[in-house]
LUMGU-601933 format. One line per field, with one value per atom (N, C-alpha, C): residue in three letters; chain; atom name; x, y, z. Coordinates in steps of 0.1 Angstrom, whole numbers. Example, Ala and Ser with C-alpha at 12.3 -4.5 7.8 and 13.67 -1.06 7.14 Angstrom:
residu <- [ALA,ALA,ALA,SER,SER,SER]
chaine <- [A,A,A,A,A,A]
atome <- [N,CA,C,N,CA,C]
x <- [132,123,132,128,137,129]
y <- [-57,-45,-33,-22,-11,0]
z <- [78,78,78,71,71,79]
END
This chain:
residu <- [MET,MET,MET,HIS,HIS,HIS,TYR,TYR,TYR,SER,SER,SER,LYS,LYS,LYS,PHE,PHE,PHE,MET,MET,MET,ALA,ALA,ALA,GLU,GLU,GLU,GLU,GLU,GLU,LYS,LYS,LYS,GLU,GLU,GLU,LYS,LYS,LYS,LYS,LYS,LYS,GLU,GLU,GLU,PRO,PRO,PRO,ALA,ALA,ALA,LEU,LEU,LEU,ALA,ALA,ALA,PRO,PRO,PRO,ALA,ALA,ALA,SER,SER,SER,ALA,ALA,ALA,GLU,GLU,GLU,LYS,LYS,LYS,LYS,LYS,LYS,VAL,VAL,VAL,VAL,VAL,VAL,THR,THR,THR,GLY,GLY,GLY,LYS,LYS,LYS,LYS,LYS,LYS,GLU,GLU,GLU,LYS,LYS,LYS,VAL,VAL,VAL,GLU,GLU,GLU,VAL,VAL,VAL,PRO,PRO,PRO,ALA,ALA,ALA,LYS,LYS,LYS,PHE,PHE,PHE,LYS,LYS,LYS,LYS,LYS,LYS,LEU,LEU,LEU,VAL,VAL,VAL,GLU,GLU,GLU,GLU,GLU,GLU,ILE,ILE,ILE,GLU,GLU,GLU,LYS,LYS,LYS,MET,MET,MET,SER,SER,SER,VAL,VAL,VAL,LEU,LEU,LEU,ASP,ASP,ASP,LEU,LEU,LEU,ALA,ALA,ALA,GLU,GLU,GLU,LEU,LEU,LEU,VAL,VAL,VAL,LYS,LYS,LYS,ILE,ILE,ILE,LEU,LEU,LEU,GLU,GLU,GLU,LYS,LYS,LYS,LYS,LYS,LYS,PHE,PHE,PHE,GLY,GLY,GLY,VAL,VAL,VAL,SER,SER,SER,ALA,ALA,ALA,ALA,ALA,ALA,PRO,PRO,PRO,GLN,GLN,GLN,VAL,VAL,VAL,VAL,VAL,VAL,ALA,ALA,ALA,ALA,ALA,ALA,PRO,PRO,PRO,THR,THR,THR,ALA,ALA,ALA,ALA,ALA,ALA,ALA,ALA,ALA,PRO,PRO,PRO,THR,THR,THR,THR,THR,THR,PRO,PRO,PRO,ALA,ALA,ALA,LYS,LYS,LYS,GLU,GLU,GLU,GLU,GLU,GLU,LYS,LYS,LYS,THR,THR,THR,VAL,VAL,VAL,PHE,PHE,PHE,ASN,ASN,ASN,ILE,ILE,ILE,VAL,VAL,VAL,LEU,LEU,LEU,THR,THR,THR,SER,SER,SER,VAL,VAL,VAL,GLY,GLY,GLY,ASP,ASP,ASP,LYS,LYS,LYS,LYS,LYS,LYS,ILE,ILE,ILE,GLU,GLU,GLU,VAL,VAL,VAL,ILE,ILE,ILE,LYS,LYS,LYS,ALA,ALA,ALA,VAL,VAL,VAL,ARG,ARG,ARG,ASP,ASP,ASP,ALA,ALA,ALA,THR,THR,THR,GLY,GLY,GLY,LYS,LYS,LYS,GLY,GLY,GLY,LEU,LEU,LEU,LYS,LYS,LYS,GLU,GLU,GLU,SER,SER,SER,LYS,LYS,LYS,ASP,ASP,ASP,LEU,LEU,LEU,VAL,VAL,VAL,ASP,ASP,ASP,ALA,ALA,ALA,ALA,ALA,ALA,ALA,ALA,ALA,SER,SER,SER,GLY,GLY,GLY,PRO,PRO,PRO,GLN,GLN,GLN,ILE,ILE,ILE,VAL,VAL,VAL,LYS,LYS,LYS,GLU,GLU,GLU,ASN,ASN,ASN,VAL,VAL,VAL,LYS,LYS,LYS,LYS,LYS,LYS,GLU,GLU,GLU,GLU,GLU,GLU,GLY,GLY,GLY,GLU,GLU,GLU,GLU,GLU,GLU,LEU,LEU,LEU,LYS,LYS,LYS,LYS,LYS,LYS,LYS,LYS,LYS,PHE,PHE,PHE,GLU,GLU,GLU,ALA,ALA,ALA,ALA,ALA,ALA,GLY,GLY,GLY,ALA,ALA,ALA,LYS,LYS,LYS,ILE,ILE,ILE,GLU,GLU,GLU,LEU,LEU,LEU,LYS,LYS,LYS]
chaine <- [A,A,A,A,A,A,A,A,A,A,A,A,A,A,A,A,A,A,A,A,A,A,A,A,A,A,A,A,A,A,A,A,A,A,A,A,A,A,A,A,A,A,A,A,A,A,A,A,A,A,A,A,A,A,A,A,A,A,A,A,A,A,A,A,A,A,A,A,A,A,A,A,A,A,A,A,A,A,A,A,A,A,A,A,A,A,A,A,A,A,A,A,A,A,A,A,A,A,A,A,A,A,A,A,A,A,A,A,A,A,A,A,A,A,A,A,A,A,A,A,A,A,A,A,A,A,A,A,A,A,A,A,A,A,A,A,A,A,A,A,A,A,A,A,A,A,A,A,A,A,A,A,A,A,A,A,A,A,A,A,A,A,A,A,A,A,A,A,A,A,A,A,A,A,A,A,A,A,A,A,A,A,A,A,A,A,A,A,A,A,A,A,A,A,A,A,A,A,A,A,A,A,A,A,A,A,A,A,A,A,A,A,A,A,A,A,A,A,A,A,A,A,A,A,A,A,A,A,A,A,A,A,A,A,A,A,A,A,A,A,A,A,A,A,A,A,A,A,A,A,A,A,A,A,A,A,A,A,A,A,A,A,A,A,A,A,A,A,A,A,A,A,A,A,A,A,A,A,A,A,A,A,A,A,A,A,A,A,A,A,A,A,A,A,A,A,A,A,A,A,A,A,A,A,A,A,A,A,A,A,A,A,A,A,A,A,A,A,A,A,A,A,A,A,A,A,A,A,A,A,A,A,A,A,A,A,A,A,A,A,A,A,A,A,A,A,A,A,A,A,A,A,A,A,A,A,A,A,A,A,A,A,A,A,A,A,A,A,A,A,A,A,A,A,A,A,A,A,A,A,A,A,A,A,A,A,A,A,A,A,A,A,A,A,A,A,A,A,A,A,A,A,A,A,A,A,A,A,A,A,A,A,A,A,A,A,A,A,A,A,A,A,A,A,A,A,A,A,A,A,A,A,A,A,A,A,A,A,A,A,A,A,A,A,A,A,A,A,A,A,A,A,A,A,A,A,A,A,A,A,A,A,A,A,A,A,A,A,A,A,A,A,A,A,A,A,A,A,A,A,A,A,A,A,A,A,A,A,A,A,A,A]
atome <- [N,CA,C,N,CA,C,N,CA,C,N,CA,C,N,CA,C,N,CA,C,N,CA,C,N,CA,C,N,CA,C,N,CA,C,N,CA,C,N,CA,C,N,CA,C,N,CA,C,N,CA,C,N,CA,C,N,CA,C,N,CA,C,N,CA,C,N,CA,C,N,CA,C,N,CA,C,N,CA,C,N,CA,C,N,CA,C,N,CA,C,N,CA,C,N,CA,C,N,CA,C,N,CA,C,N,CA,C,N,CA,C,N,CA,C,N,CA,C,N,CA,C,N,CA,C,N,CA,C,N,CA,C,N,CA,C,N,CA,C,N,CA,C,N,CA,C,N,CA,C,N,CA,C,N,CA,C,N,CA,C,N,CA,C,N,CA,C,N,CA,C,N,CA,C,N,CA,C,N,CA,C,N,CA,C,N,CA,C,N,CA,C,N,CA,C,N,CA,C,N,CA,C,N,CA,C,N,CA,C,N,CA,C,N,CA,C,N,CA,C,N,CA,C,N,CA,C,N,CA,C,N,CA,C,N,CA,C,N,CA,C,N,CA,C,N,CA,C,N,CA,C,N,CA,C,N,CA,C,N,CA,C,N,CA,C,N,CA,C,N,CA,C,N,CA,C,N,CA,C,N,CA,C,N,CA,C,N,CA,C,N,CA,C,N,CA,C,N,CA,C,N,CA,C,N,CA,C,N,CA,C,N,CA,C,N,CA,C,N,CA,C,N,CA,C,N,CA,C,N,CA,C,N,CA,C,N,CA,C,N,CA,C,N,CA,C,N,CA,C,N,CA,C,N,CA,C,N,CA,C,N,CA,C,N,CA,C,N,CA,C,N,CA,C,N,CA,C,N,CA,C,N,CA,C,N,CA,C,N,CA,C,N,CA,C,N,CA,C,N,CA,C,N,CA,C,N,CA,C,N,CA,C,N,CA,C,N,CA,C,N,CA,C,N,CA,C,N,CA,C,N,CA,C,N,CA,C,N,CA,C,N,CA,C,N,CA,C,N,CA,C,N,CA,C,N,CA,C,N,CA,C,N,CA,C,N,CA,C,N,CA,C,N,CA,C,N,CA,C,N,CA,C,N,CA,C,N,CA,C,N,CA,C,N,CA,C,N,CA,C,N,CA,C,N,CA,C,N,CA,C,N,CA,C,N,CA,C,N,CA,C,N,CA,C,N,CA,C,N,CA,C,N,CA,C,N,CA,C,N,CA,C,N,CA,C,N,CA,C,N,CA,C,N,CA,C,N,CA,C,N,CA,C,N,CA,C,N,CA,C,N,CA,C]
x <- [194,181,176,163,160,146,145,131,116,115,103,103,115,113,112,117,117,101,96,80,70,77,68,71,79,81,74,75,68,53,45,37,26,38,38,35,46,43,26,25,14,2,1,-10,-9,-4,1,-13,-23,-34,-36,-35,-30,-25,-14,-6,-7,-8,-13,-8,-13,-5,5,8,16,30,32,40,54,64,72,81,81,89,108,112,126,134,144,150,158,160,171,183,197,205,211,208,216,224,230,236,226,228,220,228,221,227,228,234,238,234,221,218,219,227,223,211,206,192,196,192,191,191,188,185,173,168,152,144,152,141,145,154,157,146,140,127,112,113,101,108,120,125,126,131,126,114,105,90,87,88,83,94,103,111,109,97,91,76,73,62,60,52,49,45,47,44,29,21,5,4,12,7,14,26,31,26,22,10,-2,-8,-19,-13,-1,5,5,11,10,1,-9,-21,-30,-28,-30,-24,-9,-2,-11,-9,-13,-27,-37,-50,-46,-39,-39,-34,-24,-14,-16,-23,-29,-18,-9,0,1,10,11,24,25,40,44,38,38,50,60,71,68,76,74,80,73,80,82,94,103,110,107,109,124,130,144,144,149,150,160,151,160,174,183,191,189,175,173,163,162,153,160,157,167,165,177,174,166,155,148,146,142,143,133,134,123,109,108,93,99,87,89,80,85,75,64,55,38,43,37,37,21,10,-4,-13,-21,-26,-42,-50,-66,-63,-71,-73,-84,-83,-93,-94,-106,-111,-115,-108,-114,-121,-119,-126,-126,-137,-141,-133,-135,-131,-142,-138,-148,-156,-148,-147,-156,-168,-172,-177,-182,-180,-170,-155,-145,-138,-144,-140,-151,-161,-169,-166,-160,-154,-140,-129,-124,-125,-137,-141,-149,-151,-155,-142,-136,-121,-118,-112,-105,-110,-124,-131,-141,-143,-154,-171,-168,-185,-192,-205,-211,-214,-219,-224,-231,-245,-249,-237,-233,-223,-212,-208,-198,-204,-211,-220,-224,-228,-228,-217,-206,-195,-188,-188,-184,-195,-206,-213,-214,-209,-208,-197,-187,-171,-174,-183,-186,-189,-197,-198,-185,-181,-166,-156,-145,-138,-144,-140,-149,-136,-136,-125,-132,-123,-121,-119,-107,-103,-95,-95,-90,-75,-67,-57,-49,-44,-36,-24,-13,1,2,15,22,20,25,26,14,4,-10,-15,-12,-22,-14,-3,0,-2,-3,-10,-28,-32,-45,-47,-38,-39,-33,-27,-23,-35,-43,-58,-66,-69,-77,-76,-61,-55,-59,-58,-56,-73,-83,-95,-105,-91,-95,-98,-94,-101,-88,-92,-80,-80,-68,-66,-55,-58,-49,-44,-37,-33,-28,-37,-38,-31]
y <- [-327,-327,-331,-324,-321,-331,-342,-349,-341,-331,-324,-315,-308,-304,-316,-326,-338,-344,-342,-346,-333,-323,-312,-317,-315,-318,-330,-339,-353,-350,-339,-337,-331,-321,-309,-319,-329,-337,-346,-349,-355,-349,-333,-326,-315,-316,-301,-295,-300,-289,-283,-281,-272,-266,-268,-256,-247,-234,-219,-220,-216,-213,-207,-197,-188,-193,-201,-206,-212,-211,-213,-227,-236,-250,-244,-250,-248,-261,-258,-271,-274,-283,-287,-292,-287,-293,-300,-302,-305,-298,-286,-272,-261,-260,-247,-232,-231,-210,-204,-198,-191,-177,-175,-159,-154,-138,-134,-128,-133,-126,-112,-100,-91,-93,-90,-90,-88,-79,-73,-88,-91,-106,-118,-122,-132,-140,-135,-140,-146,-136,-141,-151,-152,-161,-173,-176,-189,-192,-183,-187,-193,-188,-192,-204,-204,-218,-231,-228,-239,-245,-233,-236,-246,-255,-257,-256,-264,-255,-250,-260,-254,-244,-245,-229,-219,-219,-208,-202,-212,-209,-203,-203,-200,-182,-186,-172,-162,-169,-160,-152,-164,-155,-148,-152,-137,-125,-126,-110,-108,-114,-110,-100,-106,-98,-84,-86,-79,-65,-69,-57,-50,-59,-60,-64,-72,-74,-89,-90,-107,-110,-122,-130,-136,-134,-138,-132,-141,-132,-123,-116,-104,-104,-107,-108,-95,-96,-86,-90,-82,-87,-76,-91,-83,-81,-74,-74,-82,-85,-93,-93,-101,-96,-88,-97,-95,-81,-78,-62,-56,-41,-29,-24,-18,-11,6,7,19,33,42,52,46,51,47,48,63,69,72,66,70,82,91,99,100,104,105,112,104,108,113,108,106,109,125,126,129,133,139,151,157,172,175,178,179,196,200,215,216,220,223,237,247,262,264,273,280,296,303,315,322,339,350,350,342,340,329,326,313,310,326,321,318,327,321,303,304,286,279,282,269,272,282,283,272,273,269,250,246,232,228,238,235,230,240,240,225,224,211,200,197,184,183,195,193,192,191,187,203,200,212,224,234,244,241,232,227,217,208,197,203,215,222,230,238,245,238,224,214,212,208,205,217,231,239,241,241,238,233,223,213,213,216,221,231,237,243,236,226,218,206,203,198,196,189,187,178,183,176,173,159,157,164,168,178,165,164,154,142,133,120,116,109,102,113,124,132,136,135,133,150,153,161,173,175,188,192,185,188,194,187,187,204,208,220,228,227,239,240,232,235,237,234,243,256,262,277,282,275,281,283,275,277,285,283,297,307,313,321,328,315,326,320,323,324,312,299,290,278,271,264,248,246,230,221,208,201,189,182,173,161,153,141,128]
z <- [229,226,245,247,260,252,264,262,259,264,262,247,248,233,222,225,211,210,228,225,218,219,214,198,194,178,174,183,174,177,189,191,176,175,163,148,147,135,135,145,145,145,153,144,141,129,120,116,120,116,131,144,153,152,144,143,138,139,131,114,104,94,91,102,100,111,115,128,111,114,110,115,106,112,113,125,123,122,113,111,121,131,141,130,132,130,140,148,162,168,162,169,177,188,193,189,184,180,196,198,210,210,216,215,228,230,240,243,257,260,268,267,280,291,303,313,318,313,316,307,301,287,297,305,306,314,323,327,316,306,298,292,285,274,284,295,301,301,304,306,291,283,268,261,267,261,272,285,290,284,274,270,258,257,247,231,221,208,206,211,209,216,230,238,232,223,220,209,197,187,192,204,210,215,221,224,211,201,190,186,186,180,186,200,208,208,208,204,191,182,170,171,175,178,190,199,211,202,194,190,175,170,157,145,148,141,134,123,118,122,129,127,114,102,93,89,78,73,61,62,53,38,28,12,7,6,0,-15,-24,-40,-42,-45,-49,-64,-66,-81,-89,-99,-108,-117,-119,-128,-143,-148,-163,-164,-150,-154,-152,-157,-160,-147,-141,-131,-135,-123,-129,-114,-121,-107,-100,-86,-78,-79,-85,-89,-105,-112,-123,-127,-136,-140,-145,-143,-153,-163,-173,-189,-191,-186,-190,-181,-181,-171,-170,-160,-161,-158,-162,-163,-155,-142,-133,-130,-135,-134,-118,-108,-92,-86,-93,-94,-104,-103,-120,-120,-108,-107,-113,-114,-113,-130,-143,-155,-164,-155,-158,-176,-184,-195,-201,-199,-204,-200,-190,-183,-195,-195,-204,-217,-222,-236,-234,-229,-225,-222,-216,-215,-230,-238,-252,-260,-261,-268,-265,-250,-248,-249,-250,-249,-264,-270,-283,-281,-269,-264,-269,-265,-269,-260,-260,-251,-236,-238,-226,-217,-226,-220,-209,-219,-211,-197,-202,-191,-175,-178,-167,-158,-166,-162,-155,-159,-154,-139,-141,-129,-118,-123,-114,-106,-117,-107,-95,-93,-83,-71,-73,-57,-56,-67,-63,-74,-79,-87,-98,-109,-123,-133,-138,-152,-159,-168,-181,-189,-192,-201,-193,-201,-194,-206,-198,-204,-219,-208,-217,-217,-225,-225,-219,-209,-204,-211,-223,-231,-235,-238,-238,-226,-216,-205,-193,-199,-196,-204,-218,-224,-218,-219,-213,-198,-192,-179,-179,-187,-191,-198,-204,-211,-198,-190,-187,-171,-169,-158,-162,-178,-181,-179,-182,-180,-166,-155,-143,-135,-141,-137,-131,-118,-115,-118,-121,-124,-124,-123,-117,-125,-131,-134,-126,-130,-118,-128]
END
């Protein structure tokens, strides 16, 4: 081991507060791993090898800020043996019914809202009027079958519905 590397490691042990939290400590096993460096990066790698641990930590911080990235290792959750394997995307079974457009038959849509929600005439009319300016939730936490039925009823009344 080179004296300069030994001194840098000793300095790091004495001054752990100066090293960034994201810096990883490498366990020295006495063997150096041989890495082939492409010719275009040789000069850069040689310059980095000459730097102290504190300088390297500062360089990492600067590069993180400059490029908006993090040198922290990414955590990838691996499935456990106890957990059953599930498809990548689970099918949604509960939906919110959202009125996106009223259409030409406003009175029919108001009736459909009353039937779906059990609200009074005024509340149903207010909901339909509000849908003219933006999507409105008609009913929440509806099962898929009921949502499809209500969607058909609203579309028959001339409204456009989304199941979200």
